[in-house]
NUZAPA-458754 format. One record per atom (N, C-alpha, C): residue in one letter; x, y, z. Coordinates in pm, whole numbers, plus 32768, in hexadecimal, padded with zeros to 4 digits. Layout:
AXYZ;...
REM end
This chain:
M7F8A806583F0;M801580498408;M80507FF88394;V800B7F8F836E;V803A7F3E82FD;V80377F90827D;E7FCE7FE18270;E7FC2803681F8;E8039809381ED;H806380CE825D;H80D58129825D;H815680DE8237;A816A80698270;A81E2801A8251;A81E57FF681BD;F81717FCF8186;F816C7FAE80F8;F8187802980A2;A8152809C80CB;A816881178080;A81FD8139807A;D8243812780E9;D82D4813E80EB;D831A80DE808B;F82F4805F8091;F832F7FF9803A;F8316801B7FA7;A829880397F86;A827480567EFB;A82BA80D47EC9;H82C381397F1F;H830781B57EF8;H839A819A7EDB;D83DB81537F34;D846981347F1E;D847C80E37E9F;L842580847E86;L842F80307E10;L841480817D91;S83B180D87D98;S838981257D21;S83E881977D00;Y841781DD7D67;Y846382577D4D;Y84F7824B7D6B;K851F81E97DB9;K85AC81DC7DDC;K85E7815A7DA7;G859881117D5A;G85C580907D25;G863180A17CBC;A867580337CA1;A86E280357C40;A86AF80347BB0;F862E80187B9E;F85F580147B18;F856580467B1C;E853180687AA7;E84A680977A9F;E8448801F7AA6;L83E3802B7AFA;L83847FBD7B0A;L83297FB27A90;P83117F397A62;P82B07F2779F6;P82257F567A22;V81D67F8179C4;V81507FB379E2;V80FE7F497A2A;S810C7ECB7A04;S80BF7E617A46;S80E27E587ADA;W81607E6D7AFD;W81897E6C7B8A;W81517EE57BD2;Q81547F597B8F;Q811D7FD27BCB;Q80887FC07BEA;R80417F817B8D;R7FB27F677BA3;R7F9C7F077C17;E7FF17EA07C20;E7FE37E427C8F;E7FFE7E867D14;L80647EDB7D18;L80817F267D93;L800A7F7E7DB9;A7FCE7FBE7D56;A7F5980137D71;A7EE47FBF7DA5;S7ED37F487D6E;S7E697EEF7D9A;S7E7D7EC47E2B;V7EF87EA17E4D;V7F177E797ED7;V7F027EF07F35;A7F2D7F667F0A;A7F1B7FDD7F5D;A7E877FF77F78;A7E337FE57F12;A7DA37FF97F23;A7D687F937F85;A7D947F177F7A;A7D627EAF7FD5;A7D8C7ECC8064;L7E077EF98076;L7E377F1B80FC;L7DEC7F948134;E7DCC7FF380DE;E7D7E8067810A;E7CF5803A813C;E7CB67FE080F1;E7C347FAB811B;E7C3F7F6481A2;A7CA77F1381B2;A7CBB7ECB8231;A7CD37F2D82A3;D7D227F938289;D7D3F7FF882EF;D7CBE803F831B;Q7C6A806082BB;Q7BEB80A182DB;Q7B908044832B;A7B907FC48308;A7B3E7F638352;A7B6F7F5783E1;F7BF37F5083F4;F7C2A7F4A847C;F7C037FC784CB;S7C07803A848B;S7BE280B784CF;S7B4F80B584F9;R7AF8808484A1;R7A6A807C84C4;R7A55801E853A;I7A997FAD8539;I7A8D7F4D85A8;I7ABF7F8C8629;E7B327FD08621;E7B6D800F8698;E7B0E807786D2;E7ACB80C3867C;E7A6D812A86AB;E79FA80ED86FA;R79D3807486D8;R79628032871B;R79887FF1879F;L7A097FE087B7;L7A347F9F8834;L7A287FFB88AB;
REM end
C-alpha cells in the first residue's frame, strides 16, 4: 500500500513535475522505492504466516 502511494508520488514528480529532476534525486527516489518494495515483501511474508 505504501509502495503504491510512493510510486504515484514519484511518477507525478518525475513525469508531471514543473522541472526535470536532477539525476541525484532520481537515484534517491529509486533507492526509496527499492526499500519500500523490500518492506512490502516482508509484510507479505509475515501476513502469509499469520
